[in-house]
N, C-alpha and C positions, 0 to 999 in steps of 0.2 A: 504494500500500500504506500503510495507516494504522498509526501507532505511537503509543504512549502516552508513551514517554520518549525518543524520538528525533525530530528534525525533518530533513527532506531538502528541498533546493532545487536545481534544475538551472539552470545557466547555460551554454548551449551544450553543449559536450562535457565540462564539469566539473560534478561533483555535490558539493554541500556537505552533509555529514552531521554533525549536531550532537547531542551528548549534551544532553538537555534536562531535567535535574533540578537546577536552580540552587539550590533551597532546601536541598539536601543535598550541595552541591558536586559534583554529577554523579557521585555514588557508585554503585557497582554494587549491584544486587540480582538476584534470579532473573529478573525481568521484563526488565531491561536486557540481561542475558546472552542471553535468548531472542530479544529483538528484534534485537540486533546479529547474532546467528547467522542469523536469518531474512533480515535485510537483506543480509548478505554472500553467502548462498547464492543469493538471487534475483539479486543484482548480477552474480555470477560467470556465471550462466546467460544473462543478457540483455545484458551489456556490449557485445559486438560488434554485436548486432542494433540496439541503441539508440544506438550511436556514442559510448559513454562512453569517455573517454580518461584521466581522473584523478579522484581523490576527495580532498576536503579534509576532514579529520576534526578537529572542534573541540568546545568545550564552552560551553554557555550560562552567563552570569553571570561571576563573578569567578575561577573556578577551572576548569581543564581537566577533571581527574578526581582525586578524593581517595581512590580505592580502594573498599573495601567499606563499605556504609552500616551504621549502628549497629543498625537494626531487623533487617537480614539477619544480622548477627553474633550478635544475641541469639537468633536461631533456631538458629544453628550450635552454640551452647553445649549445646543439648538434643538435637542430632542424634546418632544412632548412627554408628559408623564406616562402616557400609554407606551410610547416608544422606549422609554427608560425601563418600564416594567418588562417588556419583551426581552430587552437586553439583559436585565438582571436575572430573569428566569433562565435564560440560556446559560449564563455563568453558573448559576446555582446547580443546574443539571450537570454541568461539567464537573464541578467539585463532587457531587453525589456519585457520578460515574466512577471517578477516581477513588473515592472513599470506599466503594463497595467492590473493588476488584477482588477476585477470589484468591489472588496471590499477594504477598506483602510487597508494597512499594517501599524502597529504602531511599530516603531523601539525602542527596549529596549537596550540602549547602556551603557555598563559598561566596565571598564578597558581601552580598546583602540579600535578604529576603524581606521585602517591604510590601505592605498592603496585601494584595492577592498572592504575593510570593510567600507571605506567612501562611496564607490559606493553603497553598500547596504543601508547605511543611506540615500543616495540621492534618492533612488527609494521608500523609505517609505513615505507615505503621511503625517504621523505624527511621530516625533522623540522625545523621552524622554531620556535624558542622565543624568547619575550621575555626580555630580560636579567634581569628580576627574578623569573623563574619558579624554583620550588623543586622538587627531585626527591628521591625516596627509595624504596629497597626496604625498607620499614619493618616488614615482617611479623614479624621476630624480636623486635621491641619488644612484640609481643602474644603471644609464645610460639609462634608458628607459622612458616611458611616461605614464601619466594617460589617455591614449587615449580612451580605451574602455568605461571607466566610464565618459568621458568628457561630452557627451550630457546630461546625467542625473545630473551630478554635476553642470554644467553650468546653467541648468534650476533652480537649487536651490540657488546657491551662486552668480551667475552673473559673468560678465567678470572681473570686477575690483578685486574681491577677488581671482578669478582663476589666474589672472596674478601674483598676489603675491604668492599664495600658490602652484600652479602647478609648478612655475618656481624656487622656493626655496626648495620645498620639506620639509619645516619646519613643525614641529609638533605644534599643537595649542590646546588651552584648550576648555573645554565644553562651557565656557562663550563666547569665541571667535566664536565657532561654532554656537552658538545661534545668535550672532550679525550678522553673514553673512547669516543666514537662513538655514543652514544645520540641525540645531537642533531647536526645538520649545520651549522646557521646560528643565531647568536644576534643578535638585533636589538632595538632599543627597541620598546616597545609600539606606538608610532605607525607603525613601519615593518613590522610583522608581515604585514599583508595584501599590501603591495607586494612583500615577499620571496617570499611564496607565489605571487603572480602571475608573478613571474619564473621560478620553477620550472615553473609550469603552462605558460608559453609555451614553455619548452625541451621539455617533454613533447609539446606539440602539433606541434613541428617534427620529431619522431622518428616512425618507423613503428610503429603500434600493435601489430601482431602481432610485430614484432621486440622490442618492449618486453616483451610477455608471454613470448616465448621466452627472452629474456635473464633475466627474473626467475625462470623455471623452471630455467634452467641453473645459477644461482649455488649453490643447495643441493646440486645433483647433483655438482658438481666440488669443492666445499669439502671439503678434507681427503681427497679421493679419491686413491688411489695413482696414480703418474704414468702408468703404462700404461693404466689405466682412464680417467683424465682425458683422455688423448690420444685415445682412441676416442670418448668422448662429445663432445669439443669439435670433432673433425674432422667427425663426422657432423652436428653442429649447424650448423657454418658451411657445409658443402656443401649442406644442405637449404635454408638461408636464401639462398644465392646463386642457386639455381634457382627460388626462390619468386617469386610475383607481386610482392611488395614488394621483394625483393632485386633483381629485374630492373629494376623501376621506379626504385628508388633509385640504382642504379649508372648507368643510362641518364641520369637527371636530372643527376647529377653530371658526367658526360661532356659532356652537352649544355648545361651551365651554366644550368639552370633549376631551379625548385622542384619537388620531387616532389608527386605528387597528394594525399598526405595532409597536407601542410604547411598549417596554418591561419593 
């Protein structure tokens, strides 16, 4: 599948997806949103068939993603409220499509992740950032809101950090991003790819369908009432124990061998 503003490269069961607009710091526009949505939809449909196990999401050039680009913003100024609504719904669907991928996206953050770039970090299951990277939910500085990314960012950083960072628009460091849960590991720029490779290795030693099921389980039980959570989790583990993967994994453990999916 050909893209104008994305590049994709496959290395075994890992796909490398790169935002490719380095001249504008990989900023969003309508085409980037459409291409990311199309890529995510196609990947969700074909991941199992093609043996995809993880995705590394990065940005070309010096910056991961600087949010919305100026040309796109200049169009928004003239949009009607209805046109802005269509535009926002399209972006929301893009984040939702990335958020529900059946395989884990690993965010590779360097330079900066601002506005929608923070949203991309929020929909990655694992985020590795270089120690000099800058972050910011900067929308209020422009008189707008981090609204579309709010559900995904809140799920990562919680209400308290959101009240500070959404309302000030202040930029913050990679260390602060790790403290609030937006980032999981902070490393030097030279160690970025090695840290990502370690996560990819861990993913490849886990059962792919179990990962997909675990990912789907998290939002279902998050903040669910105790009796509802009990029903959901009991059914989930019972189904996994009798599944082909569950049977293989437990037998491999008891027989002191690697399971069939371990690469």
